Residue, then its C-alpha position, 0 to 999 in steps of 0.5 A: x500500500x502506498x501511504x498518503x501523506x497526512x499533515x497534522x497541525x497543532x496550534x498551541x499557546x500555554x497548554x503545557x499541561x496537555x500538549x505532551x499527550x497531544x504530541x505523543x498521540x500523533x507520533x505514537x501512531x508510527x504512521x510512515x508518511x506523517x507531516x507534523x507541524x506545531x505552531x506555538x504562539x509564544x508560550x510562557x509556560x513549559x510548552x516549548x520545553x515539551x516541544x523541544x523534547x520531541x523536535x527530532x520527530x516533528x517536521x516543523x515547529x515554531x514558537x512566536x507571537x501570533x494573532x490567535x488560534x486561527x492565525x496559527x492554523x493558517x501559518x501551518x496550512x501555508x507550509x502543509x504538503x500532505x494529501x490530507x490535512x487537519x488540525x488537532x488542538x493542543x488539549x486534544x489527542x488522536x485515537x490509536x490507529x486513527x491515521x492508519x484507518x484514515x489512510x485506508x479510507x483514502x485508498x478505498x474512496x479515491x473520489x472522496x474530498x472530505x473524510x469524517x470519523x467520530x470524535x469522543x468528547x470527555x470531561x477533563x476533571x472526571x474523564x467521563x464521556x460527554x458524547x461521541x459523534x460524527x460530522x452532522x450531514x443532512x439530506x442536502x448541503x444547505x440543510x447541513x449548513x443551516x443545522x450545523x453539527x461540527x466535528x472538526x477534530x474528526x474531519x480531514x480534508x484533501x489538501x487541494x480541496x482545502x486550498x481551493x476554498x481559502x484560508x481559515x477566517x481570522x475575523x472569527x474567534x469561535x466558529x472558524x471551523x464551521x465557516x470553513x465547512x460551510x464554504x466547502x459545502x457551498x462550493x462542492x456539495x456533499x456527494x463526496x463526503x466519506x462518512x466513516x465508522x472509525x473513532x479518530x479523535x478525543x476532545x477535552x472539555x475543561x474550564x480553560x477551553x473556549x467552548x466551556x470557559x467562554x460559553x456556547x452563547x458566543x459560538x451561537x452569536x458568530x454562527x448567527x452572523x454568518x447566516x445573516x451575512x449569507x442572506x445579505x449576499x443572496x438578496x433576501x427580500x427587503x422586509x425580512x432583511x430589515x428584521x435580520x438587521x435588527x437582530x444582527x449581533x455586532x461582530x467583526x465578521x468579514x469574508x470574501x465572496x463565496x462560491x454558491x454553486x451548491x447553496x439552495x438560496x430559496x431554502x436559505x431564505x425560507x429558513x429565515x422566513x420561518x424564523x421571523x414570521x412570528x415576529x412580523x405577525x406580533x408587529x401587525x405585519x400580517x401580509x409579510x408574515x403570510x408570505x413567510x409562512x407560504x415560503x416556509x411551507x413550500x420548502x417543507x420547513x414549517x412543521x404542523x403542530x399544535x403551536x403552529x395551528x394557532x399561528x395559522x389561525x391568527x394569520x388566516x382567520x384572525 
């Protein structure tokens, strides 16, 4: 078997308590065609000493000031030469034989563009399992975008595909992995996503991590802004655009134009219409709310339940 080159990037900053487990989980795979890159942001703890103790097995490493996690990943991507690429954060680690299972999947699925395995999430203090999951994939690319369930540690991109959709968006602090995935889906769809039963990674949940220490609410705000940006880019009708603008969370999200080849714009707009029709109705804008209901029903987003029967009655009976 000819082994594909696999690039792992580890962005790091002051994770001396965890990074050795990250490094050894990657090196102990004994995978014969590994490119391992560590981009440290100038740690002031024992991180650099730990990296140095393994530097003869690390392809490239640097410790210098950077602009944060997304910038560190981009620095790694610029020098990455693997057939497959992913990043594993310095408080997470790979499952035994993960790279071997990935290499087999690469060989067995020559048309695959992205390879998705499982990630095990656990609580650092107790070691107890939180949950184990794989990248969420809905029936269509647009539905996957709008109901995003991101599993970055267990997802490897072919490098040419990753290069074609651009770098990590450094205007985002929390959901740059989501946004990268969304750009992929918009450009390539999901016909060549390979879903695997293998466990690839372990994700550590602890108080110093962004997801736990800073709260999932911040992730939601950034995600909301991306969806709102998508609506603006695709000319959502004016009265709905006004509602979205009112709800926009102040953010620094910026992006170059996306390739929307696989984005169902009608479904995207119907999703937003479904979200805002109650607000419009409560404001007395019945005509606009009816439009939203019709759009939502046409795209099979509206769910007929007891609550929504009441909404229909308000709209059409009064």
